[in-house]
N, C-alpha and C positions, 0 to 999 in steps of 0.2 A: 474443464469438466472431467478430465481423464481420471482424476483421483476422487471424485465425488462419492462414488458408490463402492469404495473399498471397505471390506469388513475384516475383522480378525476373529479368531475363535472358530467354533464349529456350528454349522447350520443343520438342524435336524427338522424333519417334517414327517413324523409318523403318526399313525392313528391311535385311538384309545385301546387299552388292553382289557376291556370288559368290566370295568367298575371295581368294587371292593373285592370281590371274589376272584378277580382276574379270569373270568370266564371268556375264553377266546371266542365262544359262539356269539358273544355280544360285543366283540371287539370291532374296531373300525378299521377301514382300509387306510393305507398310507395316503398322505396328501401329495400334492404336486408343487414342487418348488421351481420357480421361474427366475432365471438370472440372466441379465444382459451384461455384456462386457465389450469394450472396444479395444482390447489389447490383443485380441486374436488376429493374427495377420491375414490379410487378403492376398490374393495372388499377385497383384501389381502394386501393393503399398510399399513405399520407400521406408527404409529403416534408418534410425539414428542411434548412435552409440554414446552413452553417458559414461565418460571415463571415471568420474567421481564415484558414481554408485555401481559401476561395472554392470550396467544394465542396458539392454537394447530396447528402444522405444519405436513405435510406429511414427513416422513423420505426419505432421498435421495435414489433413487433406482438404481443408477449407480455411482461408484467411479473410477476415473482414475487418476494415478499420473505418470508424465513424468519428469525425470531428465536428462537434456542435458547440458553438459559442453562445447559444441561447439568445440570439438577437442582439448581442452586445458588440457593436462595431468599434473595436479598440485597436490601437496600433500593434501591440505584441502579437506574435504569431506562435502557433503550435509547431513543435518540431518532432519529426520522426527521428528517433536517435537509438541506435544500437551500436555500441562501441566496435570499431574496426569492421563494420558491415558496409559493403559497397554495392550490394545487390539486394533489392527488395522486390517482392512479388506478391500481389494481393488479388484475390479472386473478386473482391468487391471493395470499393472505396466510396465513401460518402462524405461530402462537405456541406454543412448547413449552418444556419444561424450566424452569418457573417464571420465564419471561421477563416483564418488564414493559415496556410500550411507551408512549412520549410522542410527540407531534407538535410539531415546532419551530414556534414562533410568532415571526415577524419583529418584531411589536409587540403591544401589548395591545388594539388596535382592529380590525385587519384580520381579516376572516373567513377561516378556514382550513378547507377542505373536503377530505375524503378519501372516495373511492369504492372499495369492495372488492366484486368480483364473486363470488368464492368464498373464504369465510373458514373456515380449518381450524385445528385445535389439539388438545392433549391435555387441556384443561380446567385446566391448572395456571397458565397465563399470565394477564395482566391488561392491558387497554387502558384508559388513562386519558385522558379528554377534558377539556380545560380550557375556560375561558370563550371564546366566539367561535370555537369549533371545532365542526364538523359532520361526522358519520360516517354513510355509507350502507352498511348491512350486507346484502349479497345482495339488493339491491333493483333496482339498475340492471343490465339484461341478465340478470335472474334466470331460472333454468330452472324453478324452482318458486316458490310464494308462501309458503314455509315455511323456517324456519332453526332449527338447534340451536346454541345459543350455544357457540362453541368455546373461549371463555375468559371470565374475569370482566370485568365492565365497571365503571368508576367515571366518572361524569359530574358535573362541577362546575356550579355555577350559571352560566347563560349559554351552556351548550353544548347540542347537540342530537344525538340518535342516531335514525336512520330505519331501522326494521325492516320485514320483510315482514308480512303479515297474521297469520300464525301463528308464534308464538315459543315455544320450549321452553328452559327453564333447567334443566339437569341436571348436577349435580356441580360447580357454579360458584357463587361468592358475589359478588353485584353490589350496588353502591350507586348510587342515582340521586338527584341533586339538580337535574338539568337537564330539558330537554324530551324526551319520548318520543313519536315520531311513527309512525303506521302500524299500531300493534298492534291487531288485532281480537280474537284468541283468544290468551290468555296461559296457559301451562302452567309450573308450578313443580314439579319432580319430584325424585327421590331424590338426597339430598345437595346439592340446590340451595337456595340462600338468597338471597333478593332483598329489599332494604330500600328503601322509598320514603320520601323525606323531604318535609317540607312546602313546600319550594321547587320540587319536581318537579311536572310537569304533563303532560298528554297532548294529542295532536292527531292529525288524519287529513288525508290529501291526496287530493283527487279532482279529476281533470282538471288537475293541476298547481296546484291551489288549496288552500290550508289551510282546513279546515272543522273544526268541533267542537273548537276550542281552549279548553281549560279554564283556569280560574284556578289559580295555584300552590296546591298542596295539594289539588287535586281531580283525580280520575282516572275515566276512562270506557273500558270495554272491553265487547265483546260478551259474551265469557265469560271467567271467571277460574277456573282449576282448580289446586288445591294437592293434589298427589298424595302417595302414600306416601313418607315421608322428606323431603318438600319443606317449605320454610319461607318464609313471606312476612310481611313486617312493614311497617306503616304508622306512621311515627314523627312525631308532631306536635312541633314546636319552637316555632313562632310562631302559625300560623293553624290554625283548625279544618279537618280534613281530611274529604273525602267520597269515597266510592267508588260508582260506578254501573255496573251490568251488567245484562244480560238473564238470564244464568245464573251462579250463583255456587256453587262446590263445594269443600268441604274433604273430601277422600277419606280412606280408612282410614289412620290415623297421619299424616295431614298436619297442619301447624301454621300457623295464621294469628293474628297479633296486631295489635292497634291500641291505642295508649294514649289516644287521644282523637280519635274520628272518627265519621262518619255513613255508614251503609251503605244503599244503595238497590238493590234487585234484584228482577226479576219473579219468578224462581224461585231458591231457595236450598236447598242440601243440606249437612248435616254428618253424615257417616257414622260408624259405630261406631268409637271410638277416635280419631276426628278431633278436633282441638282448636282452638277459637276463643277466644283470650284477649282479654278486655276489661279486664284489670286493670292495665295499664301494662306488664307483662312486664319490669319492671326487677329489679335485684338486691335482695335483702333488705337491711334497714338495716345499714349499715357493712360490706357485703360487696362483692366485686368489685374489679377492678384500680383503684387510685386512691381507694378509699373511705376516709373519715375515721374517727376514733375518738371515743368519748365522753370529754370533759374537763370536769370540774366540773359533771356532770349535764347537759351540753349535747352533743347528738349532731350528727353532720355528714352523715348521709344516706348513700346508696348510691354505688357507683362510677359513673364515666362521666356524672355529672350526671342520672341516670335519676330517674323519679318514684316509684320504689319499687314493690313488688308487694303 
């Protein structure tokens, strides 16, 4: 919009000169010209220099990105891409309509960082972080120390996502293989499903210093609460997993499962009809997508490589 209202030539706005005889006594007063411009610098606006046009511009003071796939749940993802850019910062980001979002990586080694001040969505989208990518979700310049996940998250090994102290997963399905930083109180609520894999780990930041960094497959939260309709899973693939908390709650009709893990908590509650699975939570034998069949009295187990139930 910066160049929308640029004009060339001369703008005049004078009154009439008295008709045919040019009698000033009948002349009109000058009119008022009103012009708005956004090129006049403010006291604290940042400047950017354009070498091509030898011109100084004011830096953009508000950035907003909206990805909407208009309800089409398709495999391809939208990608944020600006050549050789390794740092993105958005005042507002919104994912709607089953949109999937990736961040462009100029190579496989350079760290790519994205900061989102206000994250919005209808809980149908997904943001996928790959290795050497870091995402700040409503942490920098945050109004509150709380966030409601606006979309699903998928974090690969070597990625990091930084959340505020209080995080709610409601109506979204998230998979974590990377580092989770900053979460003190974790809530998994109705239609929310969160799966933590054995390469995932947690950490906290105090005075810009990382503290309480756990080993992969180990998790530490002040409180973890699985509410009605929520589902939390801790899935061991390689290493023994452990979960530490001060308060651990599985509320009415909440679901928590671990196929191989250790749980340490000062206080723990499992309410009526709350479920805490310790049996692997896999498919029955030869059931589930991709499951094998029995051939010559030899069975091939459950789908998805699960440990069975």
